[in-house]
PLY file of the C-alpha trace (Angstrom):
ply
format ascii 1.0
element vertex 428
property float x
property float y
property float z
element edge 427
property int vertex1
property int vertex2
end_header
16.53 0.41 -8.51
13.76 -0.43 -6.04
11.34 1.79 -7.96
12.17 -0.28 -11.05
11.56 -3.43 -9.03
8.18 -2.07 -7.95
7.27 -1.42 -11.56
8.24 -4.97 -12.46
6.33 -6.47 -9.54
3.21 -4.51 -10.46
3.33 -5.65 -14.08
0.47 -8.12 -14.19
0.72 -9.07 -17.84
-0.86 -12.46 -18.49
1.49 -15.43 -18.67
-0.59 -18.18 -20.29
2.49 -20.32 -20.88
3.00 -20.92 -17.14
1.36 -24.14 -16.00
1.64 -26.79 -13.33
4.74 -26.87 -11.16
6.40 -24.04 -13.11
3.46 -21.73 -12.35
3.41 -22.74 -8.68
7.14 -22.11 -8.23
7.06 -18.83 -10.16
4.07 -17.50 -8.21
5.65 -18.64 -4.93
8.88 -16.83 -5.88
7.04 -13.60 -6.71
4.98 -13.93 -3.54
8.19 -14.08 -1.52
9.72 -11.13 -3.38
6.61 -9.00 -2.81
6.50 -9.96 0.87
10.15 -8.99 1.25
9.54 -5.70 -0.55
6.51 -4.95 1.66
8.75 -5.55 4.69
11.36 -3.02 3.51
10.83 -0.55 6.35
10.48 -3.40 8.86
13.71 -5.02 7.68
15.76 -1.82 7.62
14.45 -0.65 10.99
15.00 -3.92 12.82
18.39 -4.41 11.16
19.33 -1.08 12.71
17.94 -2.23 16.07
20.16 -5.31 15.99
23.29 -3.61 14.63
23.45 -0.54 16.87
25.43 -1.47 20.01
23.84 -0.92 23.39
26.41 1.78 24.16
25.20 3.78 21.15
27.18 5.37 18.34
29.27 8.56 18.08
28.40 9.54 21.62
24.64 9.24 21.05
22.61 6.81 23.18
21.22 3.78 21.36
17.57 4.88 21.51
18.46 8.26 19.98
20.39 6.57 17.16
17.38 4.34 16.48
15.09 7.37 16.28
17.38 9.14 13.79
17.70 5.95 11.75
13.92 5.45 11.62
13.39 9.05 10.47
16.12 8.67 7.85
14.58 5.44 6.51
11.15 7.05 6.24
12.56 10.13 4.54
14.52 8.01 2.08
11.49 5.89 1.20
9.43 8.98 0.39
12.29 10.58 -1.55
12.82 7.37 -3.56
9.06 7.15 -4.23
8.86 3.82 -2.46
6.29 5.36 -0.15
3.81 8.11 -0.92
2.88 11.10 1.21
-0.51 9.54 1.95
1.22 6.38 3.13
3.58 8.47 5.28
0.58 10.15 6.92
-0.92 6.76 7.71
2.39 5.50 9.12
2.57 8.62 11.31
-0.89 7.83 12.64
0.27 4.33 13.61
3.28 5.87 15.33
1.02 8.11 17.42
-1.36 5.27 18.32
1.52 3.00 19.28
3.38 5.64 21.26
0.29 6.43 23.33
0.01 2.74 24.20
3.70 2.62 25.09
3.38 5.59 27.47
0.52 3.88 29.30
2.11 0.42 29.44
5.44 1.71 30.80
3.93 4.13 33.33
4.73 3.68 37.00
1.31 2.29 37.86
1.33 -0.35 35.10
4.96 -1.27 34.25
4.07 -3.96 31.71
7.56 -3.50 30.27
10.36 -0.96 30.44
13.09 0.75 28.44
16.10 0.57 30.75
18.61 2.65 28.79
19.08 6.42 28.87
18.06 8.57 25.89
17.69 12.27 25.18
14.63 11.49 23.07
12.59 9.91 25.85
9.15 11.41 26.43
7.19 10.32 29.51
9.85 7.66 29.98
9.36 6.20 26.50
11.90 6.62 23.67
10.28 8.18 20.61
11.64 5.46 18.34
9.25 2.94 19.96
6.30 4.26 17.97
8.05 3.16 14.79
7.70 -0.47 15.86
3.93 -0.06 15.49
4.38 2.08 12.39
6.39 -0.80 10.88
3.31 -3.04 11.07
1.21 -0.36 9.39
3.88 0.20 6.74
3.91 -3.52 5.92
0.12 -3.68 5.51
0.05 -0.53 3.35
2.87 -1.72 1.10
1.45 -5.24 0.81
-1.96 -3.80 -0.08
-0.47 -2.03 -3.07
2.05 -4.65 -4.20
-0.44 -7.52 -4.08
-3.27 -5.44 -5.54
-5.18 -6.46 -2.43
-8.96 -6.54 -2.46
-11.25 -7.66 0.31
-14.25 -9.83 -0.43
-17.22 -9.79 2.00
-15.73 -7.01 4.09
-17.97 -6.34 7.11
-19.68 -2.95 7.45
-17.00 -0.37 8.08
-18.67 0.98 11.21
-18.73 -2.49 12.77
-15.08 -3.11 11.89
-14.17 0.30 13.32
-16.09 -0.43 16.54
-14.24 -3.72 17.06
-10.92 -1.98 16.38
-11.67 0.73 18.96
-12.68 -1.88 21.55
-9.51 -3.88 20.87
-7.38 -0.78 21.40
-9.32 0.20 24.52
-8.88 -3.28 26.01
-5.11 -2.80 26.03
-5.77 -0.03 28.57
-8.86 -1.17 30.45
-7.86 -4.77 31.15
-5.69 -3.47 33.99
-8.83 -2.21 35.73
-11.95 -4.10 34.63
-10.63 -7.42 33.31
-9.18 -8.74 30.07
-11.84 -9.18 27.39
-9.49 -10.04 24.54
-11.04 -13.47 23.95
-14.54 -12.02 23.79
-13.26 -9.46 21.30
-11.47 -12.21 19.38
-14.75 -14.14 19.19
-16.54 -11.03 17.88
-13.79 -10.51 15.29
-14.04 -14.18 14.32
-17.74 -13.80 13.63
-17.30 -10.46 11.89
-14.57 -11.64 9.50
-15.63 -15.30 9.16
-16.67 -14.89 5.51
-14.02 -12.32 4.62
-11.29 -13.30 2.19
-8.24 -11.40 0.97
-7.94 -11.49 -2.83
-4.37 -10.86 -3.92
-2.26 -11.15 -7.05
1.21 -12.68 -6.57
1.86 -12.66 -10.33
-0.85 -12.43 -12.99
-3.69 -14.44 -11.48
-5.78 -13.73 -8.43
-5.45 -15.96 -5.37
-7.29 -15.74 -2.09
-7.00 -16.70 1.55
-9.15 -16.19 4.66
-8.42 -12.77 6.11
-8.44 -14.19 9.64
-5.57 -16.51 8.69
-3.59 -13.48 7.49
-4.18 -11.74 10.85
-2.93 -14.78 12.79
0.15 -15.26 10.59
1.18 -11.60 10.79
0.67 -11.75 14.56
2.96 -14.80 14.72
5.78 -13.03 12.89
5.44 -9.99 15.16
5.65 -12.27 18.21
8.83 -13.84 16.81
10.30 -10.38 16.16
9.41 -9.41 19.73
11.35 -12.39 21.08
14.40 -11.35 19.06
14.10 -7.72 20.21
13.85 -8.59 23.90
16.77 -11.01 23.52
18.85 -8.06 22.28
17.67 -5.98 25.23
15.80 -3.29 23.29
13.09 -3.55 25.94
12.30 -6.01 28.71
9.28 -7.58 30.33
9.37 -7.93 34.13
10.20 -11.67 33.86
13.22 -10.84 31.70
14.99 -8.46 34.08
17.37 -11.04 35.55
17.78 -13.27 32.52
16.12 -13.47 29.13
13.23 -15.87 28.61
10.85 -16.31 25.71
7.92 -13.92 25.48
4.77 -15.70 26.64
2.88 -17.25 23.75
-0.24 -15.40 24.93
1.28 -12.25 23.42
0.65 -13.84 20.01
-3.07 -13.31 20.50
-2.49 -9.70 21.56
-0.44 -9.01 18.45
-3.03 -10.67 16.21
-5.69 -8.39 17.67
-3.41 -5.41 17.14
-3.02 -6.46 13.50
-6.83 -6.45 13.16
-6.88 -2.91 14.54
-4.08 -1.81 12.18
-5.74 -3.40 9.16
-9.03 -1.70 10.06
-7.34 1.71 10.17
-5.85 1.15 6.70
-9.13 -0.14 5.26
-11.13 2.75 6.71
-8.63 5.36 5.54
-8.95 3.99 2.01
-12.74 3.87 2.33
-12.94 7.46 3.62
-10.62 8.78 0.90
-12.73 7.12 -1.78
-15.92 8.57 -0.28
-14.94 12.21 0.22
-12.74 12.85 -2.83
-14.51 15.00 -5.43
-12.50 15.08 -8.67
-12.35 18.01 -11.05
-14.04 17.65 -14.42
-11.54 16.45 -17.03
-11.37 19.13 -19.70
-7.80 18.46 -20.65
-5.43 15.57 -20.07
-2.16 14.11 -21.21
-3.37 11.78 -23.90
-6.17 9.32 -24.41
-6.28 5.61 -25.13
-9.56 4.64 -26.74
-10.53 0.98 -27.21
-11.58 0.25 -30.78
-14.73 -1.86 -31.04
-13.78 -2.95 -34.56
-10.60 -4.48 -33.16
-12.54 -6.68 -30.76
-12.66 -4.47 -27.68
-14.77 -5.74 -24.83
-15.84 -4.45 -21.43
-12.95 -4.61 -19.00
-13.56 -6.41 -15.67
-13.52 -3.78 -12.95
-11.01 -5.66 -10.82
-8.41 -5.41 -13.57
-8.32 -1.61 -13.33
-6.86 -1.92 -9.85
-3.50 -3.07 -11.15
-0.16 -1.29 -11.35
-1.11 2.05 -9.82
0.38 3.60 -6.71
-1.88 4.97 -3.99
-4.89 4.21 -6.13
-8.42 5.09 -5.15
-11.29 3.74 -7.22
-14.09 6.28 -7.49
-17.63 4.82 -7.15
-19.08 6.90 -10.00
-16.43 5.59 -12.40
-17.02 2.01 -11.30
-20.75 2.37 -11.87
-20.16 3.82 -15.33
-17.76 1.05 -16.33
-20.06 -1.62 -14.95
-23.08 -0.46 -16.95
-21.75 0.94 -20.20
-21.85 -1.13 -23.36
-20.22 1.59 -25.46
-16.65 2.58 -26.12
-14.90 4.64 -23.51
-11.60 6.44 -23.34
-8.93 6.85 -20.69
-6.86 9.97 -20.04
-4.55 11.35 -17.38
-4.48 14.88 -16.00
-1.88 16.55 -13.77
-2.87 17.69 -10.29
-0.99 19.46 -7.52
0.23 16.25 -5.84
0.17 13.77 -8.68
-2.12 12.58 -11.43
-5.73 11.57 -11.81
-6.82 9.06 -14.46
-10.26 9.58 -15.97
-12.62 7.48 -18.03
-14.91 9.20 -20.53
-18.12 8.20 -22.26
-21.23 9.94 -23.54
-22.48 10.41 -19.98
-19.51 12.56 -19.04
-16.15 12.30 -17.36
-15.48 10.17 -14.30
-12.37 10.01 -12.13
-11.13 6.44 -12.00
-7.75 6.40 -10.27
-5.89 8.82 -8.03
-2.16 8.34 -7.67
0.89 10.37 -6.74
3.75 10.75 -9.14
5.57 13.15 -11.42
5.21 13.61 -15.16
7.46 10.69 -16.05
5.51 8.33 -13.80
2.24 8.85 -15.63
3.65 7.24 -18.77
4.52 4.12 -16.81
1.10 4.14 -15.15
-0.82 4.48 -18.39
1.42 1.92 -20.02
0.45 -0.49 -17.25
-3.21 0.17 -18.10
-2.39 -0.49 -21.75
-0.68 -3.75 -20.94
-3.67 -4.89 -18.94
-6.06 -4.01 -21.75
-3.86 -5.87 -24.18
-3.89 -8.93 -21.93
-7.69 -8.75 -21.96
-7.82 -8.91 -25.74
-8.02 -5.19 -26.62
-5.21 -4.94 -29.14
-5.53 -1.58 -30.91
-6.08 1.93 -29.62
-6.84 5.31 -31.07
-4.32 7.70 -29.57
-5.23 11.37 -29.57
-3.95 14.51 -27.96
-6.19 16.06 -25.34
-3.88 18.54 -23.68
-4.27 22.20 -24.64
-3.39 23.74 -21.33
-0.37 26.02 -21.33
2.73 24.05 -20.43
1.42 20.75 -21.74
0.87 22.06 -25.24
4.49 23.14 -25.51
5.97 19.67 -25.21
3.02 17.66 -26.52
2.94 19.59 -29.78
5.70 19.57 -32.36
7.44 16.22 -32.63
4.81 14.40 -30.58
1.90 15.64 -32.63
3.78 14.93 -35.85
4.48 11.39 -34.64
0.78 10.88 -34.08
-0.41 12.63 -37.24
1.96 10.62 -39.41
0.38 7.43 -38.09
-2.62 5.63 -39.42
-5.87 6.43 -37.56
-5.44 3.19 -35.63
-2.01 1.98 -34.60
-0.97 -0.79 -32.20
-0.84 0.47 -28.63
2.84 -0.37 -28.10
3.86 1.44 -31.30
1.93 4.54 -30.26
3.62 4.54 -26.87
7.02 4.04 -28.48
6.52 7.05 -30.76
5.34 9.26 -27.91
8.27 8.30 -25.69
10.77 8.80 -28.52
9.36 12.22 -29.40
9.41 13.45 -25.80
12.90 12.08 -25.25
14.07 13.94 -28.34
12.72 17.18 -26.88
0 1
1 2
2 3
3 4
4 5
5 6
6 7
7 8
8 9
9 10
10 11
11 12
12 13
13 14
14 15
15 16
16 17
17 18
18 19
19 20
20 21
21 22
22 23
23 24
24 25
25 26
26 27
27 28
28 29
29 30
30 31
31 32
32 33
33 34
34 35
35 36
36 37
37 38
38 39
39 40
40 41
41 42
42 43
43 44
44 45
45 46
46 47
47 48
48 49
49 50
50 51
51 52
52 53
53 54
54 55
55 56
56 57
57 58
58 59
59 60
60 61
61 62
62 63
63 64
64 65
65 66
66 67
67 68
68 69
69 70
70 71
71 72
72 73
73 74
74 75
75 76
76 77
77 78
78 79
79 80
80 81
81 82
82 83
83 84
84 85
85 86
86 87
87 88
88 89
89 90
90 91
91 92
92 93
93 94
94 95
95 96
96 97
97 98
98 99
99 100
100 101
101 102
102 103
103 104
104 105
105 106
106 107
107 108
108 109
109 110
110 111
111 112
112 113
113 114
114 115
115 116
116 117
117 118
118 119
119 120
120 121
121 122
122 123
123 124
124 125
125 126
126 127
127 128
128 129
129 130
130 131
131 132
132 133
133 134
134 135
135 136
136 137
137 138
138 139
139 140
140 141
141 142
142 143
143 144
144 145
145 146
146 147
147 148
148 149
149 150
150 151
151 152
152 153
153 154
154 155
155 156
156 157
157 158
158 159
159 160
160 161
161 162
162 163
163 164
164 165
165 166
166 167
167 168
168 169
169 170
170 171
171 172
172 173
173 174
174 175
175 176
176 177
177 178
178 179
179 180
180 181
181 182
182 183
183 184
184 185
185 186
186 187
187 188
188 189
189 190
190 191
191 192
192 193
193 194
194 195
195 196
196 197
197 198
198 199
199 200
200 201
201 202
202 203
203 204
204 205
205 206
206 207
207 208
208 209
209 210
210 211
211 212
212 213
213 214
214 215
215 216
216 217
217 218
218 219
219 220
220 221
221 222
222 223
223 224
224 225
225 226
226 227
227 228
228 229
229 230
230 231
231 232
232 233
233 234
234 235
235 236
236 237
237 238
238 239
239 240
240 241
241 242
242 243
243 244
244 245
245 246
246 247
247 248
248 249
249 250
250 251
251 252
252 253
253 254
254 255
255 256
256 257
257 258
258 259
259 260
260 261
261 262
262 263
263 264
264 265
265 266
266 267
267 268
268 269
269 270
270 271
271 272
272 273
273 274
274 275
275 276
276 277
277 278
278 279
279 280
280 281
281 282
282 283
283 284
284 285
285 286
286 287
287 288
288 289
289 290
290 291
291 292
292 293
293 294
294 295
295 296
296 297
297 298
298 299
299 300
300 301
301 302
302 303
303 304
304 305
305 306
306 307
307 308
308 309
309 310
310 311
311 312
312 313
313 314
314 315
315 316
316 317
317 318
318 319
319 320
320 321
321 322
322 323
323 324
324 325
325 326
326 327
327 328
328 329
329 330
330 331
331 332
332 333
333 334
334 335
335 336
336 337
337 338
338 339
339 340
340 341
341 342
342 343
343 344
344 345
345 346
346 347
347 348
348 349
349 350
350 351
351 352
352 353
353 354
354 355
355 356
356 357
357 358
358 359
359 360
360 361
361 362
362 363
363 364
364 365
365 366
366 367
367 368
368 369
369 370
370 371
371 372
372 373
373 374
374 375
375 376
376 377
377 378
378 379
379 380
380 381
381 382
382 383
383 384
384 385
385 386
386 387
387 388
388 389
389 390
390 391
391 392
392 393
393 394
394 395
395 396
396 397
397 398
398 399
399 400
400 401
401 402
402 403
403 404
404 405
405 406
406 407
407 408
408 409
409 410
410 411
411 412
412 413
413 414
414 415
415 416
416 417
417 418
418 419
419 420
420 421
421 422
422 423
423 424
424 425
425 426
426 427
């Protein structure tokens, strides 16, 4: 059901009929739905935190139950295709980074906070579930990036952003020895991201906001969640040992800086993946959708190719080709070991455009999303042709499917072509 919801949320078909207050309310509603969906792991994890009694469950201490619950939630999200393997790897990285900070902060020499309850899963005095609280922040950013089709305008040089992130992380350790430089780092981050805006798509149109404002708002919500967690006794600061009191508002700034560090990790992981991935040449694919110039095809804005794909990576060579070509091009999909790669083709050769994980059934939905976007941009008719000749594809793409295509006129409406392909495959 949630996978269906994701597909619906990623459908960016144009809605020209929405105007005025109706558009505002509809976009605000979808914005809230996408935010809630991006917080899925956060919501499930913290619901478990609040529901598990301090005495534990079934003879297991509370911290151990929370660890098992966090692992189960992560496993379920991957199994249900709500989170990809690449996203899981990134979340695991956040867990490791956060756990290392927890070990230092709770050590005997520092004692910034403590975990008072017993657990079998404690390591260096820190329950292993604690890393998932940091992973939850990373999970939210990763999910929101995909659901909102997030793009960053005027992003600072990646090496400078990475340097600030490293210094922010280091300051959490070093301020106990050489002074707290968080405000100097905050000033550097302010200058670095002053021009940076987050471009996102709550429905069908792009909106934008200052990225610094997003950092501060996310930090605020983490600070509020921290107050709730300490109230429930999950962990305690020294001033909360006798009786609970609100977490000092200064922690808001610390969390905002941590959000900057988390965002930088996500942005750099995406940047590195786009830089080092070398796609195979596309000699066979699933099928091809070719814009027809006679039907009024026009060059597609590059930003619109970022829609409705999971774990997408835009390849620079494909972007350059699409930006410069004035000729027709085609789009195809080819199976890979861990998913699918979508290619664009023109007279200059084949270029990988999008990388995404998914099984055979998912590629139809992905390519249909590309179709819908092209249709919204005024490209109304496509030439559909079979490209696959590889053993295994040919078996189920021939027969009824090929007959469905051959019986058609050379040019058929894109939705009719997709309907015939789906019907033929379903009949198989």
